[in-house]
PQR file with spaces between the fields and no chain letter, atoms N, CA, C, O and H, PARSE charges and radii, in Angstrom:
ATOM       1  N    UNK     1       0.844   -1.182    0.000 -0.4000 1.5000
ATOM       2  CA   UNK     1       0.000    0.000    0.000 -0.0000 2.0000
ATOM       3  C    UNK     1       0.892    1.248    0.000  0.5500 1.7000
ATOM       4  O    UNK     1       1.745    1.413    0.872 -0.5500 1.4000
ATOM       5  N    UNK     2       0.686    2.105   -0.970 -0.4000 1.5000
ATOM       6  CA   UNK     2       1.443    3.349   -1.070 -0.0000 2.0000
ATOM       7  C    UNK     2       0.816    4.410   -0.175  0.5500 1.7000
ATOM       8  O    UNK     2      -0.404    4.572   -0.143 -0.5500 1.4000
ATOM       9  H    UNK     2      -0.007    1.972   -1.678  0.4000 1.0000
ATOM      10  N    UNK     3       1.669    5.133    0.554 -0.4000 1.5000
ATOM      11  CA   UNK     3       1.212    6.241    1.381 -0.0000 2.0000
ATOM      12  C    UNK     3       2.125    7.435    1.148  0.5500 1.7000
ATOM      13  O    UNK     3       3.303    7.279    0.828 -0.5500 1.4000
ATOM      14  H    UNK     3       2.660    5.001    0.528  0.4000 1.0000
ATOM      15  N    UNK     4       1.568    8.624    1.313 -0.4000 1.5000
ATOM      16  CA   UNK     4       2.312    9.872    1.137 -0.0000 2.0000
ATOM      17  C    UNK     4       2.294   10.615    2.464  0.5500 1.7000
ATOM      18  O    UNK     4       1.243   10.773    3.085 -0.5500 1.4000
ATOM      19  H    UNK     4       0.610    8.750    1.573  0.4000 1.0000
ATOM      20  N    UNK     5       3.468   11.071    2.893 -0.4000 1.5000
ATOM      21  CA   UNK     5       3.586   11.864    4.114 -0.0000 2.0000
ATOM      22  C    UNK     5       3.835   13.315    3.724  0.5500 1.7000
ATOM      23  O    UNK     5       4.810   13.620    3.036 -0.5500 1.4000
ATOM      24  H    UNK     5       4.322   10.942    2.388  0.4000 1.0000
ATOM      25  N    UNK     6       2.949   14.212    4.164 -0.4000 1.5000
ATOM      26  CA   UNK     6       3.119   15.645    3.940 -0.0000 2.0000
ATOM      27  C    UNK     6       3.460   16.291    5.277  0.5500 1.7000
ATOM      28  O    UNK     6       2.790   16.050    6.281 -0.5500 1.4000
ATOM      29  H    UNK     6       2.158   13.964    4.723  0.4000 1.0000
ATOM      30  N    UNK     7       4.512   17.118    5.282 -0.4000 1.5000
ATOM      31  CA   UNK     7       4.950   17.801    6.499 -0.0000 2.0000
ATOM      32  C    UNK     7       4.900   19.302    6.268  0.5500 1.7000
ATOM      33  O    UNK     7       5.418   19.802    5.269 -0.5500 1.4000
ATOM      34  H    UNK     7       5.056   17.314    4.467  0.4000 1.0000
ATOM      35  N    UNK     8       4.273   20.021    7.195 -0.4000 1.5000
ATOM      36  CA   UNK     8       4.194   21.479    7.137 -0.0000 2.0000
ATOM      37  C    UNK     8       4.880   22.031    8.382  0.5500 1.7000
ATOM      38  O    UNK     8       4.377   21.875    9.495 -0.5500 1.4000
ATOM      39  H    UNK     8       3.852   19.615    8.007  0.4000 1.0000
ATOM      40  N    UNK     9       6.015   22.669    8.193 -0.4000 1.5000
ATOM      41  CA   UNK     9       6.755   23.287    9.297 -0.0000 2.0000
ATOM      42  C    UNK     9       6.431   24.771    9.289  0.5500 1.7000
ATOM      43  O    UNK     9       6.943   25.516    8.453 -0.5500 1.4000
ATOM      44  H    UNK     9       6.423   22.796    7.289  0.4000 1.0000
ATOM      45  N    UNK    10       5.582   25.208   10.216 -0.4000 1.5000
ATOM      46  CA   UNK    10       5.177   26.599   10.283 -0.0000 2.0000
ATOM      47  C    UNK    10       5.933   27.368   11.347  0.5500 1.7000
ATOM      48  O    UNK    10       6.886   26.864   11.941 -0.5500 1.4000
ATOM      49  H    UNK    10       5.166   24.603   10.896  0.4000 1.0000
ATOM      50  N    UNK    11       5.491   28.600   11.580 -0.4000 1.5000
ATOM      51  CA   UNK    11       6.133   29.469   12.557 -0.0000 2.0000
ATOM      52  C    UNK    11       5.811   29.058   13.988  0.5500 1.7000
ATOM      53  O    UNK    11       6.660   29.157   14.874 -0.5500 1.4000
ATOM      54  H    UNK    11       4.717   29.009   11.097  0.4000 1.0000
ATOM      55  N    UNK    12       4.583   28.597   14.211 -0.4000 1.5000
ATOM      56  CA   UNK    12       4.162   28.267   15.576 -0.0000 2.0000
ATOM      57  C    UNK    12       3.822   26.797   15.781  0.5500 1.7000
ATOM      58  O    UNK    12       3.542   26.380   16.905 -0.5500 1.4000
ATOM      59  H    UNK    12       3.893   28.516   13.492  0.4000 1.0000
ATOM      60  N    UNK    13       3.841   25.994   14.697 -0.4000 1.5000
ATOM      61  CA   UNK    13       3.524   24.574   14.856 -0.0000 2.0000
ATOM      62  C    UNK    13       4.051   23.758   13.684  0.5500 1.7000
ATOM      63  O    UNK    13       4.407   24.292   12.633 -0.5500 1.4000
ATOM      64  H    UNK    13       4.069   26.332   13.783  0.4000 1.0000
ATOM      65  N    UNK    14       4.089   22.455   13.896 -0.4000 1.5000
ATOM      66  CA   UNK    14       4.420   21.495   12.844 -0.0000 2.0000
ATOM      67  C    UNK    14       3.210   20.598   12.655  0.5500 1.7000
ATOM      68  O    UNK    14       2.524   20.252   13.616 -0.5500 1.4000
ATOM      69  H    UNK    14       3.800   22.021   14.749  0.4000 1.0000
ATOM      70  N    UNK    15       2.953   20.225   11.403 -0.4000 1.5000
ATOM      71  CA   UNK    15       1.811   19.375   11.100 -0.0000 2.0000
ATOM      72  C    UNK    15       2.256   18.291   10.137  0.5500 1.7000
ATOM      73  O    UNK    15       3.059   18.544    9.239 -0.5500 1.4000
ATOM      74  H    UNK    15       3.511   20.507   10.623  0.4000 1.0000
ATOM      75  N    UNK    16       1.737   17.090   10.320 -0.4000 1.5000
ATOM      76  CA   UNK    16       2.015   15.976    9.419 -0.0000 2.0000
ATOM      77  C    UNK    16       0.696   15.304    9.059  0.5500 1.7000
ATOM      78  O    UNK    16      -0.168   15.105    9.913 -0.5500 1.4000
ATOM      79  H    UNK    16       1.084   16.885   11.049  0.4000 1.0000
ATOM      80  N    UNK    17       0.551   14.957    7.778 -0.4000 1.5000
ATOM      81  CA   UNK    17      -0.650   14.276    7.297 -0.0000 2.0000
ATOM      82  C    UNK    17      -0.209   13.105    6.429  0.5500 1.7000
ATOM      83  O    UNK    17       0.680   13.250    5.591 -0.5500 1.4000
ATOM      84  H    UNK    17       1.252   15.119    7.083  0.4000 1.0000
ATOM      85  N    UNK    18      -0.827   11.951    6.628 -0.4000 1.5000
ATOM      86  CA   UNK    18      -0.553   10.776    5.803 -0.0000 2.0000
ATOM      87  C    UNK    18      -1.765   10.530    4.909  0.5500 1.7000
ATOM      88  O    UNK    18      -2.899   10.471    5.383 -0.5500 1.4000
ATOM      89  H    UNK    18      -1.549   11.833    7.310  0.4000 1.0000
ATOM      90  N    UNK    19      -1.507   10.387    3.601 -0.4000 1.5000
ATOM      91  CA   UNK    19      -2.543   10.103    2.613 -0.0000 2.0000
ATOM      92  C    UNK    19      -2.340    8.701    2.060  0.5500 1.7000
ATOM      93  O    UNK    19      -1.209    8.227    1.954 -0.5500 1.4000
ATOM      94  H    UNK    19      -0.586   10.435    3.216  0.4000 1.0000
ATOM      95  N    UNK    20      -3.450    8.031    1.705 -0.4000 1.5000
ATOM      96  CA   UNK    20      -3.330    6.736    1.046 -0.0000 2.0000
ATOM      97  C    UNK    20      -3.242    6.941   -0.467  0.5500 1.7000
ATOM      98  O    UNK    20      -3.170    8.077   -0.935 -0.5500 1.4000
ATOM      99  H    UNK    20      -4.369    8.416    1.791  0.4000 1.0000
ATOM     100  N    UNK    21      -3.248    5.858   -1.223 -0.4000 1.5000
ATOM     101  CA   UNK    21      -3.079    5.952   -2.677 -0.0000 2.0000
ATOM     102  C    UNK    21      -4.265    6.621   -3.372  0.5500 1.7000
ATOM     103  O    UNK    21      -4.144    7.041   -4.522 -0.5500 1.4000
ATOM     104  H    UNK    21      -3.307    4.935   -0.842  0.4000 1.0000
ATOM     105  N    UNK    22      -5.415    6.727   -2.687 -0.4000 1.5000
ATOM     106  CA   UNK    22      -6.578    7.436   -3.225 -0.0000 2.0000
ATOM     107  C    UNK    22      -6.630    8.883   -2.742  0.5500 1.7000
ATOM     108  O    UNK    22      -7.624    9.578   -2.950 -0.5500 1.4000
ATOM     109  H    UNK    22      -5.514    6.386   -1.752  0.4000 1.0000
ATOM     110  N    UNK    23      -5.551    9.330   -2.096 -0.4000 1.5000
ATOM     111  CA   UNK    23      -5.419   10.680   -1.537 -0.0000 2.0000
ATOM     112  C    UNK    23      -6.437   10.973   -0.434  0.5500 1.7000
ATOM     113  O    UNK    23      -6.837   12.119   -0.231 -0.5500 1.4000
ATOM     114  H    UNK    23      -4.744    8.765   -1.927  0.4000 1.0000
ATOM     115  N    UNK    24      -6.845    9.927    0.267 -0.4000 1.5000
ATOM     116  CA   UNK    24      -7.691   10.088    1.444 -0.0000 2.0000
ATOM     117  C    UNK    24      -6.788   10.198    2.669  0.5500 1.7000
ATOM     118  O    UNK    24      -5.765    9.517    2.750 -0.5500 1.4000
ATOM     119  H    UNK    24      -6.520    8.995    0.102  0.4000 1.0000
ATOM     120  N    UNK    25      -7.161   11.050    3.621 -0.4000 1.5000
ATOM     121  CA   UNK    25      -6.355   11.231    4.828 -0.0000 2.0000
ATOM     122  C    UNK    25      -6.456    9.975    5.696  0.5500 1.7000
ATOM     123  O    UNK    25      -7.550    9.545    6.062 -0.5500 1.4000
ATOM     124  H    UNK    25      -7.992   11.603    3.555  0.4000 1.0000
ATOM     125  N    UNK    26      -5.302    9.400    6.017 -0.4000 1.5000
ATOM     126  CA   UNK    26      -5.227    8.214    6.871 -0.0000 2.0000
ATOM     127  C    UNK    26      -4.998    8.633    8.319  0.5500 1.7000
ATOM     128  O    UNK    26      -5.600    8.073    9.235 -0.5500 1.4000
ATOM     129  H    UNK    26      -4.413    9.749    5.720  0.4000 1.0000
ATOM     130  N    UNK    27      -4.124    9.621    8.524 -0.4000 1.5000
ATOM     131  CA   UNK    27      -3.808   10.101    9.870 -0.0000 2.0000
ATOM     132  C    UNK    27      -3.262   11.515    9.771  0.5500 1.7000
ATOM     133  O    UNK    27      -2.719   11.920    8.743 -0.5500 1.4000
ATOM     134  H    UNK    27      -3.634   10.076    7.780  0.4000 1.0000
ATOM     135  N    UNK    28      -3.417   12.255   10.858 -0.4000 1.5000
ATOM     136  CA   UNK    28      -2.841   13.597   10.906 -0.0000 2.0000
ATOM     137  C    UNK    28      -2.512   13.957   12.345  0.5500 1.7000
ATOM     138  O    UNK    28      -3.128   13.456   13.285 -0.5500 1.4000
ATOM     139  H    UNK    28      -3.858   11.926   11.693  0.4000 1.0000
ATOM     140  N    UNK    29      -1.532   14.832   12.496 -0.4000 1.5000
ATOM     141  CA   UNK    29      -1.120   15.280   13.826 -0.0000 2.0000
ATOM     142  C    UNK    29      -0.570   16.690   13.714  0.5500 1.7000
ATOM     143  O    UNK    29      -0.017   17.077   12.684 -0.5500 1.4000
ATOM     144  H    UNK    29      -1.032   15.239   11.732  0.4000 1.0000
ATOM     145  N    UNK    30      -0.729   17.450   14.788 -0.4000 1.5000
ATOM     146  CA   UNK    30      -0.193   18.809   14.846 -0.0000 2.0000
ATOM     147  C    UNK    30       0.348   19.050   16.244  0.5500 1.7000
ATOM     148  O    UNK    30      -0.257   18.645   17.237 -0.5500 1.4000
ATOM     149  H    UNK    30      -1.178   17.135   15.624  0.4000 1.0000
ATOM     150  N    UNK    31       1.481   19.707   16.308 -0.4000 1.5000
ATOM     151  CA   UNK    31       2.112   20.025   17.593 -0.0000 2.0000
ATOM     152  C    UNK    31       2.536   21.490   17.570  0.5500 1.7000
ATOM     153  O    UNK    31       3.323   21.901   16.717 -0.5500 1.4000
ATOM     154  H    UNK    31       1.972   20.036   15.502  0.4000 1.0000
ATOM     155  N    UNK    32       2.018   22.268   18.501 -0.4000 1.5000
ATOM     156  CA   UNK    32       2.409   23.670   18.610 -0.0000 2.0000
ATOM     157  C    UNK    32       3.665   23.790   19.452  0.5500 1.7000
ATOM     158  O    UNK    32       3.935   22.940   20.301 -0.5500 1.4000
ATOM     159  H    UNK    32       1.379   21.935   19.194  0.4000 1.0000
ATOM     160  N    UNK    33       4.426   24.837   19.218 -0.4000 1.5000
ATOM     161  CA   UNK    33       5.629   25.086   20.004 -0.0000 2.0000
ATOM     162  C    UNK    33       5.785   26.582   20.210  0.5500 1.7000
ATOM     163  O    UNK    33       5.328   27.375   19.387 -0.5500 1.4000
ATOM     164  H    UNK    33       4.206   25.527   18.529  0.4000 1.0000
ATOM     165  N    UNK    34       6.432   26.975   21.312 -0.4000 1.5000
ATOM     166  CA   UNK    34       6.580   28.404   21.621 -0.0000 2.0000
ATOM     167  C    UNK    34       7.619   29.065   20.723  0.5500 1.7000
ATOM     168  O    UNK    34       8.535   28.417   20.217 -0.5500 1.4000
ATOM     169  H    UNK    34       6.803   26.331   21.981  0.4000 1.0000
ATOM     170  N    UNK    35       7.456   30.348   20.543 -0.4000 1.5000
ATOM     171  CA   UNK    35       8.457   31.133   19.826 -0.0000 2.0000
ATOM     172  C    UNK    35       9.383   31.771   20.849  0.5500 1.7000
ATOM     173  O    UNK    35       8.948   32.181   21.925 -0.5500 1.4000
ATOM     174  H    UNK    35       6.712   30.875   20.954  0.4000 1.0000
ATOM     175  N    UNK    36      10.654   31.851   20.507 -0.4000 1.5000
ATOM     176  CA   UNK    36      11.647   32.482   21.371 -0.0000 2.0000
ATOM     177  C    UNK    36      12.256   33.657   20.618  0.5500 1.7000
ATOM     178  O    UNK    36      12.648   33.527   19.459 -0.5500 1.4000
ATOM     179  H    UNK    36      11.007   31.518   19.633  0.4000 1.0000
ATOM     180  N    UNK    37      12.332   34.792   21.279 -0.4000 1.5000
ATOM     181  CA   UNK    37      12.861   36.003   20.667 -0.0000 2.0000
ATOM     182  C    UNK    37      14.114   36.447   21.413  0.5500 1.7000
ATOM     183  O    UNK    37      14.122   36.456   22.644 -0.5500 1.4000
ATOM     184  H    UNK    37      12.014   34.897   22.221  0.4000 1.0000
ATOM     185  N    UNK    38      15.168   36.816   20.696 -0.4000 1.5000
ATOM     186  CA   UNK    38      16.386   37.293   21.366 -0.0000 2.0000
ATOM     187  C    UNK    38      16.135   38.636   22.045  0.5500 1.7000
ATOM     188  O    UNK    38      15.284   39.415   21.617 -0.5500 1.4000
ATOM     189  H    UNK    38      15.161   36.809   19.696  0.4000 1.0000
ATOM     190  N    UNK    39      16.878   38.885   23.095 -0.4000 1.5000
ATOM     191  CA   UNK    39      16.741   40.169   23.805 -0.0000 2.0000
ATOM     192  C    UNK    39      17.939   41.029   23.544  0.5500 1.7000
ATOM     193  O    UNK    39      18.018   42.148   24.050 -0.5500 1.4000
ATOM     194  H    UNK    39      17.570   38.252   23.444  0.4000 1.0000
């Protein structure tokens, strides 16, 4: 079974989505993270 993993690395979170061969979403996850600014 062929699957495609798409990863989106944003400014405040990372997201991953797995699609099957029919381009239907099999699984997805998102994790937010804090931003750090230099002083």
